[in-house]
N, C-alpha and C positions, 0 to 999 in steps of 0.2 A: 549852652552849645546843644546844636541840633547832630547828633550822628545821623547822617541820611546813608544807609547800609545795599550796594547793588551788587552783591557778590554774584547774582545769579545772571548779570547782564554778558552776552555773548553780542557782541559788536553784530549789527549788519544780519541775525536770525531771530530776532524778536518782534519786527514788524512795529505796530503800533506802539506797545509799548515804549521801545527804544526811543519814540519820535517823541513821546510823553515826558518819559526820564530826563532826556536831554532840552528839552525845551522848558523842563523847569527848571534846570539848574543855570541855564541858562538865565532865565530869568529871574533867580533868585540873586544872582551874581550882579543883574544891573537896579534890582529893586527890594532885594531881600534887606531886614532890620536886625537880625538876627545873625548869631554866627555860625559857622554851620562845617561840617569835617565828611566827606563823603567816603567811604570805604571801598575800595577797588578791588577787584582778581584780577590776576595778573594778565589776564588775556584781553586787560581794557585799560591800562593802565594809563591813557590819555583823556575818559572818559570824563571826569571833572565840569569841564566846562568852565575854568575858571576860578572855582571853588575852591578853598583846601583841601586836599587830598592826601589818601593813606593806602599804600599800594597793600593788599594781604598775602604777604609770601605764603602765607600757613595754608591759603586756600590754593588747592589743588589746578591746574592747569586743565582748564574745560571747553572745548567748543563742539563737538561729537555729543549726540543726546546720551550714549552710554556713560561718555567722559562726566557732565554734565549730573547726572543721580548719580556718578560715585563720588564726585567731589561735596554734593549735598549730603551726600550718606556721612562719608570722614565727617564733617564740618559739622552735621549735628550728634557725634559720637564722639568729635573732642572739640566743643565749642569754647573751651578756654583759652586760647590762645587769641583765638578773634574776638570774643567778650572784651580781653582787656584793653584793645585798641579801640572799645567804646566807650571803656572805663570813667571818661570826662564827659559826657554828655546827658542832659538833663531829659534829652527825650531823641527816641531812636524812629526813623521813618523806615519804611521798605518798601519803594515803591514798586517793586515788582513781586508784589505779594507774601513771596515768603520770607518768613521770619528767622534768615540766616545772618548770624549768629542769633538766637535768641536774648533776647535783651533781659536784664532784670531792670531797667528803668522803663516809667512808661512809655508805649509803643505805640503805631499808627502804623497800618498798613493802607495800601492802595491797591483797589480792585474795579478793573476796566469792565470785564462782562461776567456773566454766569452759562454763557453757552453752552459751557459741557453737561450744561443741567439742562436747560431750555432746549436744546439741539445732541444729545445723545449720540445721535445716531452717523453724525459728523466725527466722532472722536475714536479710535482703538478703547478696546477694553482695557489695556493698558494706562492709557494716557487718562482715560476715567478715573481709575484706579488712583493711579499717582494724584491727581489734584482731589479725590476724596480723603485721602491719606494725609498729603502736604499743606495744600492751598486751605482745607478746610478748617483745618487745625490750626492750619495760621492766622486765620481770618477770625476763630474763634478765639482766640487766646490775645487778640491784639486789646490795646484799650481803646482805640478807636479806629472807625474805619471811614479811608474818605475813597465816596466812588465820585464817578464822571459824569451821572446822570439821575435824577429821579427814578427813570425807569431801572437804573442797576440796585438802588435803593429798596426799590419796594420787590424786585425778583430775591435778593437779598434777605429782607426779611422774610420774606413767604418761602423761599427755598431753603434756607439754613437758619431760620428761627433766628434771626439777626433782632436784638434790640433795636427799636429805632432809634431812641435816645443816644445810642454808640454811633451813628452812621452823620458823617456829613458829607454832603452834596458839593462838588467843584468841580465845573465845568472845563472842560479845555478851552485853549486859546486859539487865537489864529496870528500869526506873524505877519503882518499889517506892512512891512517893509519890503515883504516876499510877495504878497497877494493883495492886490489892487486893480482898479478897473484902467485896463488898456487904450491903446487911440488906434488900436490895428480893426479895419474892419472884420466885422463878424462872418463866418464862412458858414455857408449850411453844411454842418456839423452838429450829429449830438455826441455828448460825450459820454463815457463812463468809465470812471477809472478805478478797476475793482481785479482783484487776483481772480482766478478763474475756480471758486470755489461753490459750492451747492448752494450754499446759501445766498450768493451774491446773484443768483436766480436768471442768469444769463438768458436760458431757454427763454423764459417767456419775455423775458427783453427781446428776444430775437421774432417773435410771432409779430408782438406789439410795433416792432419796427419793420415789419412784411406789412402790415395793414398800413403806416403812414406812408411807407413810400409809394404803394399803390396810388396815393394823391401827390404826393411830392418826391417824385422821382432823383430830385436834385439831391438829395439828403445823404449824406453819409454818416452810418455810424461807427466810432472811434472809441475802440476801447486800448486801454492802460492795464499793465499788470500780469504778470504769469502765469502759468499753467498753459494748458494744451486744449488747442478748442478743434481739432481735425478740422474739418472741412468748412467754410464762415459762409453763412447768407449773403448772397447780392449785397454790396454798398456795405457791407463791416468789412474794416478793417483793424485789426490786430497789432499794434505797436511792440508788445512787450513789456517789461521793465524798464522804464526811465529814469535818469536820473531826476532825483527832486526836484534842480533848479531847473527843469524842462515846463514842469506841469503849470506855473502860472501863465505862460504865454499860450498855452492850449485854454484852460478856462476864459482867458481873453478873447481869444479867436473861437469859440467854438458859440453855436447858438441857444444851447441851451444843453446842462448838465440833465442827465437823466439816469436818475439812482435807485433801483428795484431793490436794494437787498430785503431781504426777509429776516436778518437781524443785526443789529448794530448796539454795542454800549454806548455809543455818542453817534457817530458819522463826522468824522473831519471834512471828507471833500464837499459836505455839503456849504458847511462854511468858508471853503476855502474859494467855492467854485462864484458862491453870493458877493464876498469879499473882491472878486473880479470882474462886477458886474454881470456875471455870468446869470440867466433866468435857471430857475431848478424848478423842475418835475421830479417826486421825489414820494418814495413808498410811506406810507402811514402805517409801518411797524415797527415796533420796539421803541427806541427812544428817538428816531425818527422826527414825530413831531412834537416831542418836546423844542428839539435844537433847530428844526427850522422854523417853527411859529407859522405865524401868516404869509411867510415870505416865500412860500413854495407852495406849488399845485400838488397836493396830496392824492395820491392813487391806493387803489386796492392793487399790491404788486402781485397777488395771485391772477388779476383779470387780464390779461394782455388787451381788451380793448378799452376797460378802463386807463391803462398805461397811455395807448394810444390818443383816446381823448384829452388825458392831462398835456400831452406832448404837443398836440395841436391847442390848446390854449394858451400855454406857455409863449408859442410863437406865435398866436396870434396877437398880442399887445406886450413884446419882448420890453419895451422900457419901464412899462410899470411893473412886473418881475424882477427887473435888474434892479430898479430903487426900492425895494422892498427889503430885495437881498442886500444891497452893501447898506442899509438901516440896521438892518438883522445882525449883520457881522460886526457892525461896529462895538457891537457890545459886548465882544469874545476878544480877549486878550490874553497873553501868557504873563503881562503883567499883573494881570487881574487873577490869575489863577495861582502865582508865584504868592500875593498877598494873601489870597484865601488860605492857603496852605500855613503862610505865617502864623494867622490866626491858630489854627488847629494846635501847631504846636506851641505856642503861649498857653492855651489853653490846658495844654498836657502838663505841660515843663513848669507851670507856674511863674 
């Protein structure tokens, strides 16, 4: 039996980590070949996505950051009752990285990125200290570490000194029932779905868009994701946080996705757009070349002129880039992700 501990899950607060967890559990429910038992916190009693669940009443209810830190500290100080809930597991998986409770059985943790080490300026001193203490200890003490890209594997080897033999690369998947080419006519819109964080590189995108719009004044740049922008350049529209169900229609109608991020552990929107037949111009930083392959026009995200050139290139032959993208995205599925996790569970649990 595989125990899956999600005690640090707080619905709506963990972004891509929560998406990974929920899609993985749904896929294990569809195609998984083992027995699973998901250990849940009181704030997320319905998060097992169809798998057998066990709500840990011993774990403190926690939603705010101070409450979460306190809950983790209490669980670390008194792990016995929580360990007892996992006593029948042959292997324990911690998809949210932190080994709570620390199991005595063989264990695997998931690591989505090491941005706090690669871009420490984006994190508070307190957050960096917490990750050094809790994350690093958890990662180093696990028998196996699942990473979502070869880029993250290489950073874990270099920055944390992990042995490559303990790491397994398992790419994330795509829900092809949700993301697929539509029949609507493409609109003169460039799309960038990303929260307004520094590493998402909006400022250089705005510079590049000004260059593009000088020749294509009909084009608009549409942004999704939260964050305050202040005044926006001409032709730029911020839609804010959208319901996940609204994204496919945007991909299906946009002329191109432009993704100038400086750092991604994986880069899910690139594949989502490709699956919808949307041409992609994409940063050549971090994991993005690995994910996009030759199906996106890559550019230097620090050079607005190169970003603009990439946009012109994909707009010049959109059908070619769309076909490349659909073929590329077809190689990624959550079912494949789940089967790869099963292989790791078997490896550890015998």
